[in-house]
N, C-alpha and C positions, 0 to 999 in steps of 0.2 A: 328313411323308413324302409323296412323290408318284411316280406312274408306276411302280408295282410290278406285275409280272405273276407270278401263280402258275399254273403249267401242269401239268395231269395229276397233281395231288396228291390225297391222300385225307386229309381232316381227320376224325379220330376222337377222341372225348372221352367220358368217363364223368362229367365234372364237372357239377354242377348249375348252373353259371354258363355263360351264352352268351358266345361270343367277341365281341369288340368291335372296331370300326374307328372311331378317333377322330382328328379333325383331319388327315385324309388325303385326297388327291385322286388320281384315276386308279388306284385299286386294282382290278386285274382278276383274276378267277378264270376260267381257260379249261379246259374239259373236266375239271373237278374233281368229286370225290365228297365229300359231307358225311355222315358217320355220327355223328350226335349223338343223345342221348336225346330221345324224343318231346316232352318238356316244354321242351326248349331251343329257342331261336331259332337259326337258322344264324349270324346276325350282329345285333349291336346297333350302331346307327349314331349318330354325333354329328359334325356338320360334315364329312361324308364324301361322296366320290363313289365309288360301287361299280359295277363293270362285271362282269356274269356272262355268259359266252359259251360255247356248246357247238358242236361240229362238226355235230351233228344234234340234232333235237328228241328229247325222251323222258326227259331227266334228271329226278330227283326235284325237287320245288319247293324253292326257297331260302326259308326262313322268316325274315322281317325284323321288327325292332322298333327302337326307338331313341327319341331325345329331340331335340327342336328347341326352343331357347329363345333369347330376346333377339336375334332377327333372324338366327339361324344355321339353315341348312337342309341337307338332304341331297339328293344326286342319285343316280339309279338308271338304269342302261342295261342292257337285257336283249336278248341275241341268241341265238335258239334256246333260250330258258330260260323256266322257270316260276318265279314268285315269289308268296309269300303274305304278307299284311300285315294286322295287326289294328288297330293304332293309327296313323291317318293323321297324327297330330301328328309322326310320323317325318319327313314331308316338310318341314314347317316353311315358312319364308318363301322365296319364289322358287325352288321346286324345278325341276329339269330331269329329265324322264322321257323315256326313249327305248325303244321296243319294236319289235324286228324279229323276226318269226316267234316271238313271245313272248306270254305271258299274265301279267298281274298281277291277282291276286285279292285284294280288300279285303273282309274279313269284318266290316265295320263301316260307318259313314258315311265318305264321302270328300269333302273340301272342298279344291278347288284354287283359290287366289285369283288375282287379276288378274296377278300377277307370275310365275305358273307357265308353263313352256314344256314342251309335250308333243309328242314326235315319234313318228310311226308310220311304219314301213316297210310299204308295201302290196304284196301279191303273192299267190302261191298258198298261202302259209301265213299263218294269221291273226295279227294283232297286236291284242290286245284288253285293255282294263281292265274287269274284272268286279267291280262293287260290289254287295254283298249287301244294302245298305240305301240310304240317301239319297245322292245325288250332287249336289254343288254344283260346277258347272263354270265355271271362269274361266281367263283366261290366253290364251296363244298356242298354236295348234295348227299343227304343221308336218307335212306329208305328203310322203313320199319314195317314189318307185317302187322296189320290190324285185324279187327273182327271181319271175318269173311274173306280173308286173303287167300288167293289161289292163283292158278294159271290164268293168264289173260292180259289184256292191255289196260294200262292205267294212264290217264291223261293228267299230266302234272302242270303244264303251262299252256296257255293260249295267248295269242297276241294278235293285234289288228294292224300292226305295222311291220317294221323291219326287225329281224332277229339277228343279234350279234352275240357270238359266244367267245369267251376269253379262254384260250387253252393254256 
């Protein structure tokens, strides 16, 4: 499956299982609400490209999990969205991350290898990856001017542990 847009839907479930997106590219959730039990992740990913976009900031964080094995990775693009991730194995090999007026919070270690591509839209609203533990940073960093871009400092990554960079 590829290039599917869900617009202004409300996903509600009482199931103890988290919804999954498997072997799919360009799956976009625009201005959607996710009402799931606190113990559920919003999505489990495998070989997926997920795009979460909101007209304005302030939506509840999308909670992600998933699996990446045997060279298969997941891509994540956030526009005016918040996301939370525990297991950075979810990214896998050669992930592509894009954040525009968005925050990705990782509540564990985060390791991005040399094949990762991370894109930040810089402007008046922050685009940040917040890692609560160690950050191993590798790959390609692309910076794009966004709304309100100008001279100043832009905070791209924070971490609560050790920072390792791969030159």
